[in-house]
C-alpha positions, 0 to 999 in steps of 0.5 A: 718487563711483565708490567710493560706488556700489561700496560701495552695491552691496556693502551691497545684496548683503549684505542680500539674502543675509541675507533668503534665509537667514531664509526657509528651503527652499521644497520641504518638502512632498514629497507634492505636496499643498497644505500645510495652514494652521497649526492645521488637522489633517493629512490622513491619508496616502494608502493604497497602491493594493493595500491595502484600506481596511478592514484589520480584515476579512480573508478566511478564506484570508488568515487561514490564510496569516497565522496560524501552524499550531497545531503550529508555534506549539507548536514555536516556544514549545518552541524552534522546532526540532522536526519534527512527527511524520508521520501513520501511513498509514491502513489500507484501509477496509471497503467496506460491502456488498462482500465478499472471497471466497477460494476454496481450490480442490480440485485434488487433490494441489496448491494453487490459491487464487482471490481475488475482492476487494470491488471484483471484482479477481481474483488466482489463486495457483497452479494445481495439477498439470498435469492440473488445468488444464482442471478449474481453468478450469471452476471459475474461469469458474463463480466470478467470473473476468472473461472472458479476464482476471486482474488478478494471477496468482502461482506461489508456488513452482516445484513442479509441484503449484503451477505445473503447471496455470497453463500451461493457465490462461494459454493460455485468457487474453487478458491477465494484468495482473501475473504474479509468481513466485519466479524459480526456473526448471526445464527440465521441460515443466510449467514450459516452458508457464508460462514461454511463456504468461506471456511471451505474456499478460503481463509476468512479475515476480520477487518478490525481497523483501517487497512488496504487491499492489495488487489493491484499495484496500479490502484488503491483500495482502502477499507475504512472501519468505523467500529475500531472502538467497539461495535455499534448497536445498529447493524448498519453502522458496523459497515466497512466503507471502501474507497477505490482510487485509480489515478485521479479518479475515486469511488466511495462505497458507503455500504449501510453507513448511517449517522453514527458511522458517518460521524466516526469516519469523519477526518479520513480522506473521503473525497470522491468523484462517485459515491455509492449511497448508503442504506439504499438511500434511507432518510438516515444516510448521506447527511449534508456534512458527508456530502460536503466532505466527499464532494461527489459528482455522481451518486449511485443508489442500489435499490429494488423496484417497487420496494417495500422500504420506502426508499430512496427517501425524498429528503435524501434525493433533494439534498443530492439535487441541491448539490448538483449531483447526478443520480443513478439508480439500479431500480431505474437504470439496471446494473451500472458500470463505471470505467476509468482510465485513471484520468477520467471515467465513463458510465454505462447503464443496463437500461 
């Protein structure tokens, strides 16, 4: 009897195990949703919370993000390793209705150039000899100088006929935004005044290599330095050459740059419509090589009437005339004013 009960329980346990294996797993619906009846189409899967229902509608911003740029697509086709070429910087744009004005001031034997930009920025390059400081200030006040302020002042070299009058101009200024010079000093009185007042009215900066002057976003002023490898023995050849460009019009100011200086700056872009002749028109200035490089239409000489230096040199004048270059002179014409709208220029003389 006892054996019969044990045998019955063993058979019953075996039958229950077989029935469990046929039924299979009970948790195959991992989505947590009711399982559809047989023959009923399955419901679409639920969209994630951050995904829109209409994927075909993409905003312009999204489209820009997901679409490769044209040049990237081209590079991918070509191999994908090429770097797109950098765009060249755009030249300053002409400001309609606004002019550049450049004054070649009659300071007798000496140099002084006053620039008023299209946006009324002001720059004075050189100031003539010491005794010209007073007359120079009167001229500047009558011709666009902001009361008590220059944006930029530059001594193109340390010669007294360039830097001498700047001391008096600085004395009359409240502030100068930028003061530039070539770094050559002197123990002479004319230099002491420039040195003293430049430190009081601004921050003197040595121009040691080619650079630009940020006077006006609508024009370019380039400073060309011949002494980058060391100063020359001759004062004149340590001159900072200045190229002014507004639109299609360029003016080249040669300061006192003579033969050694000319040779050093060859290879730069010196082409200009107007050239201010170097060194008051001495026989060492403005070689035929330079003339062919610049190709100017007009030459301006800043010299004193009946001067004792025998300038301008007759050979220089001959070179200019043989190349059909018009000549203007402060000893004959007085102060000379060039006005440009960026497309052309006009010239007015004092006499």
